[in-house]
C-alpha positions in Angstrom: 84.8 156.5 134.3 81.1 156.9 134.6 78.4 153.9 134.6 77.3 155.0 130.8 80.8 154.8 129.5 81.0 151.1 130.8 77.4 150.4 129.2 79.4 151.7 126.2 82.3 149.3 126.2 80.1 146.3 127.3 77.3 146.8 124.8 77.4 144.2 122.4 75.3 145.7 120.1 74.6 149.2 119.2 75.0 152.3 121.2 71.5 152.5 123.5 72.6 153.7 127.1 68.9 152.7 128.2 69.1 148.9 127.4 71.9 146.6 126.6 71.3 144.2 124.2 72.5 141.0 123.9 72.8 138.0 121.1 69.5 136.7 120.0 68.6 133.1 119.6 69.1 132.7 116.2 72.6 134.2 116.5 73.6 132.0 119.2 72.4 128.8 117.2 74.3 130.0 113.9 77.6 130.5 116.1 76.9 127.0 117.4 76.5 125.7 114.0 79.6 127.2 113.1 81.5 126.0 115.7 79.8 122.3 115.4 81.1 122.4 111.7 84.4 123.3 112.4 84.8 120.5 114.9 83.3 117.8 112.7 86.2 118.9 110.4 88.6 119.2 112.9 88.4 116.0 114.8 88.8 113.5 111.9 91.8 115.1 110.8 93.6 115.5 114.3 92.9 111.9 114.5 94.2 111.0 111.3 97.4 112.7 111.8 97.9 111.0 115.4 97.3 107.6 113.6 100.1 108.4 111.3 102.1 109.5 113.7 101.9 106.1 115.4 102.2 104.3 112.4 105.5 106.0 111.4 106.8 105.5 115.0 105.8 101.6 114.8 107.8 101.8 111.7 110.8 103.3 112.9 110.6 100.9 116.1 110.5 97.6 113.7 113.5 99.0 111.6 115.4 99.6 114.9 114.7 96.1 116.3 115.4 94.6 112.8 119.0 96.3 112.9 119.5 94.3 116.5 118.3 91.5 115.2 120.4 91.8 111.8 123.6 92.3 114.1 122.9 88.9 116.5 122.6 87.2 113.3 125.6 88.4 111.8 127.6 87.4 115.0 126.1 83.9 115.3 124.8 82.8 111.9 121.2 82.7 112.9 118.3 84.6 114.0 117.6 85.0 118.0 114.7 82.5 119.1 113.1 85.8 120.8 113.8 89.0 121.9 115.6 87.9 125.1 118.0 85.6 123.3 119.2 88.6 121.5 119.4 90.4 124.4 116.4 92.9 123.7 113.9 94.4 126.0 110.5 93.9 125.4 109.5 96.7 123.5 105.9 98.2 123.4 104.2 99.6 120.1 102.8 103.0 120.1 99.5 101.4 121.0 100.9 99.8 124.2 101.3 96.4 122.9 104.8 94.2 122.4 106.2 93.8 119.3 105.6 90.3 117.9 108.6 88.2 116.7 109.0 85.0 114.8 111.8 83.0 114.4 111.5 81.2 110.7 114.8 79.8 110.1 115.9 76.5 111.5 118.4 73.9 109.6 116.4 71.3 107.6 113.1 72.9 108.5 110.9 74.6 105.6 109.4 77.9 107.1 106.2 77.8 105.2 105.7 74.6 107.6 106.6 76.7 110.8 102.8 77.6 112.2 102.3 81.3 112.4 104.4 82.7 110.1 102.5 85.5 108.4 101.6 85.4 104.8 100.9 88.1 102.1 97.4 88.5 100.0 98.6 85.5 97.6 99.2 83.0 100.8 103.0 83.4 100.1 105.3 83.9 103.2 106.1 87.7 104.1 109.8 86.7 105.2 112.0 83.7 105.0 114.3 84.6 107.8 111.7 86.1 110.8 108.6 87.8 111.2 108.7 91.2 113.0 105.4 93.1 113.4 103.1 95.1 115.4 99.4 93.8 116.1 98.3 97.6 115.3 95.6 100.0 116.3 92.6 97.5 116.7 94.7 95.3 118.7 93.6 92.2 116.3 95.7 90.5 113.8 95.3 87.5 111.6 98.3 85.2 109.6 96.9 86.0 106.4 97.3 89.9 105.3 94.1 89.9 103.4 91.8 89.5 106.1 90.4 93.0 107.8 92.3 92.1 111.3 95.5 92.7 109.6 95.0 95.5 107.4 96.1 97.9 110.5 99.2 95.8 111.2 102.4 97.4 110.8 104.6 94.4 109.3 107.9 93.7 107.8 107.8 91.7 104.6 110.1 90.5 101.8 113.1 90.2 104.2 112.8 93.7 105.2 112.4 95.5 102.1 109.2 96.5 103.2 108.2 97.9 106.8 104.5 99.5 106.5 100.6 98.9 106.8 99.7 95.3 106.1 96.3 96.6 103.8 99.8 98.6 101.5 101.9 95.4 101.1 
C-alpha cells in the first residue's frame, strides 16, 4: 500500500492527494449542537425511567412486607409493634432508607389519636390497621399527603387497597 492510498482512505473530504482536509469549525459546532440536543432529550428520559423503576420496586417491597405483616396478624390477632416483632429484617427502600412502619390498632384506642399516623389530602387517616411507607426520592416526608414533602412518598393507603405515590392518592 502506498502513501497516497493511505491518504485516500483517511481523507475526510475530497480526494486531493496534495492536502488532507479536516472538518471546518462550523461543521464541528453543528455536530456538537446536535449531540447536545440529543443529550438534552435523552438524560431526562433516562432519569424518568430510573425513577419509575425505583417507584415500582418500592411498591413491590411494600406489598411483600404487607403480606408478612398480614401473616403475623392472622396468627396473633394483632399487627406487630415493629418489624422486629414480626421477625422481619430492616429493609431498605430503593433510595437506601428504611421503610417506615407504625401500628395503629390498639385495644380501646382510636387510631386518629395516635401521633404520627398518615393522613390523606382531606386529613382523614390513610389506614386503620397500620401505616407502611417509603420516604421516597427526596428523603423528606410529612404526615399529611397534601404537603409537597409527601408527594414522592410511596404509601400504603385505604388498608392496603392502594399502594403508590402519595401524589396519586
